[in-house]
C-alpha positions as CSV (number, residue, x, y, z in Angstrom):
1,M,77.4,155.1,89.9
2,L,73.7,156.2,91.0
3,E,71.1,153.9,89.2
4,D,68.2,154.1,91.4
5,T,66.9,156.1,94.2
6,F,66.8,155.5,97.8
7,A,63.0,155.7,97.9
8,N,62.7,153.0,94.8
9,R,65.2,150.5,96.6
10,L,63.4,150.8,99.7
11,K,60.3,150.0,98.1
12,K,62.0,146.9,96.6
13,A,63.4,145.6,99.8
14,M,59.7,145.6,101.2
15,A,58.4,144.2,98.8
16,M,61.0,141.4,98.8
17,K,60.4,140.7,102.6
18,N,56.4,141.5,102.0
19,I,56.3,144.2,104.5
20,K,54.0,147.5,104.9
21,A,55.4,150.5,106.6
22,V,53.8,149.8,109.7
23,E,55.4,146.7,110.3
24,L,59.1,147.9,109.1
25,S,58.2,150.7,111.8
26,A,57.6,148.4,114.7
27,K,60.3,146.1,113.6
28,T,62.9,148.8,113.6
29,G,61.7,151.4,115.9
30,I,61.6,153.9,113.2
31,A,58.8,156.5,113.0
32,K,56.1,155.6,110.4
33,S,56.2,159.0,109.5
34,Q,59.6,158.9,108.6
35,I,59.4,155.9,106.2
36,S,56.5,157.7,104.6
37,H,58.9,160.5,104.0
38,W,61.8,158.3,102.6
39,L,58.9,156.2,100.3
40,S,57.5,159.4,98.9
41,G,61.3,160.4,97.8
42,T,60.6,163.7,100.2
43,Y,64.1,162.8,102.1
44,K,66.7,160.0,102.2
45,A,67.6,158.2,105.4
46,K,70.5,159.5,107.5
47,Q,73.3,156.9,108.2
48,D,71.9,155.3,111.2
49,S,68.6,154.7,109.8
50,L,70.1,153.4,106.5
51,T,72.4,151.1,108.9
52,T,69.5,149.9,110.6
53,L,67.3,149.7,107.3
54,A,70.0,147.5,105.7
55,E,70.6,145.1,108.5
56,F,67.0,144.6,108.9
57,F,66.7,143.6,104.9
58,D,70.1,142.0,104.5
59,V,70.9,144.2,102.1
60,D,74.0,146.6,101.2
61,E,73.8,149.8,102.5
62,V,75.4,151.3,99.1
63,W,72.9,149.4,97.1
64,L,70.1,151.0,99.1
65,M,71.2,154.0,98.6
66,G,70.5,153.6,95.0
67,F,74.0,152.8,93.6
68,N,74.9,150.0,91.2
69,V,76.7,147.0,93.8
70,P,75.1,144.2,94.4
71,M,72.2,143.7,96.5
72,K,73.3,141.5,99.1
73,S,75.9,142.7,101.7
74,E,79.2,141.4,101.6
75,K,79.5,142.0,105.2
76,K,80.6,139.1,107.5
77,K,77.7,138.4,109.8
78,Y,78.7,137.6,113.5
79,S,76.6,135.5,115.8
80,Q,76.0,137.0,119.5
81,E,78.4,134.7,120.7
82,E,81.3,135.7,118.0
83,E,80.2,139.6,119.1
84,K,80.7,138.8,122.4
85,A,84.2,137.4,122.0
86,I,85.6,139.8,119.5
87,L,84.5,142.6,122.2
88,K,86.0,140.3,125.2
89,D,89.3,140.4,123.4
90,V,89.5,144.2,122.7
91,L,88.4,145.1,126.0
92,T,91.0,143.0,127.3
93,R,93.6,144.2,124.9
94,K,92.4,148.2,126.2
95,G,92.8,146.9,130.2
96,F,89.2,147.3,130.8
97,L,88.9,143.3,131.6
98,N,91.7,141.1,132.9
99,E,92.6,137.8,130.9
100,N,90.7,135.8,133.3
101,E,87.5,137.6,134.0
102,E,84.1,136.7,132.3
103,M,81.6,139.3,131.3
104,T,77.8,138.1,131.7
105,E,75.3,138.8,128.7
106,E,73.7,141.1,131.3
107,D,77.2,143.0,131.6
108,F,77.5,143.3,128.1
109,N,74.1,144.5,127.6
110,K,74.6,147.2,130.3
111,L,78.0,148.4,128.5
112,I,76.4,148.8,125.4
113,E,73.6,150.7,127.2
114,F,76.0,152.7,128.9
115,A,78.1,153.6,125.5
116,K,74.8,154.4,123.7
117,A,73.7,156.6,126.5
118,N,77.2,158.4,126.4
119,K,78.0,158.6,122.8
120,S,77.5,162.5,122.5
121,F,80.4,162.8,125.1
122,I,82.5,159.9,123.5
123,M,82.0,161.3,120.2
124,K,81.9,164.8,121.2
125,D,84.7,166.0,118.6
126,K,83.1,164.0,115.5
127,Q,79.3,165.6,116.1
C-alpha cells in the first residue's frame, strides 16, 4: 500500500545521507534538474534512475517509490569479486568462455561497456 510520495521518500533518503541535490547529481550522474523535478513532485523517477538511487542510498526501490515496505533493501549485496565469479560462471555455461579461460578486469569492463552500448539491439523486442 502506498503510504508516502516518491518526492518525500527521496527527501528522507537525502536527509539521512546529509546530501544535497548538487552532490547527488555529481555522485550518481543524474541531472540536477531531474532531481529538482523529483523533489518538487513534478515527476517520478523512471526505473533505471530509481535503481541508481536505491543503490546509492542503500534502500529498497519499493520503499523509495512510497510503498509500505522496510526501508533497507533485502537484496544480497555482492562484492566485485563475487560479481565477477557469477558472470564468469554464466559466460562459461553459455559457451562464451572455456572452463580454463580467465578474464581480466579490463576484459570484464569492456564486456559490460559493449553490452551497454548495444542495449537497444540486445533488448530490441522489449523497448
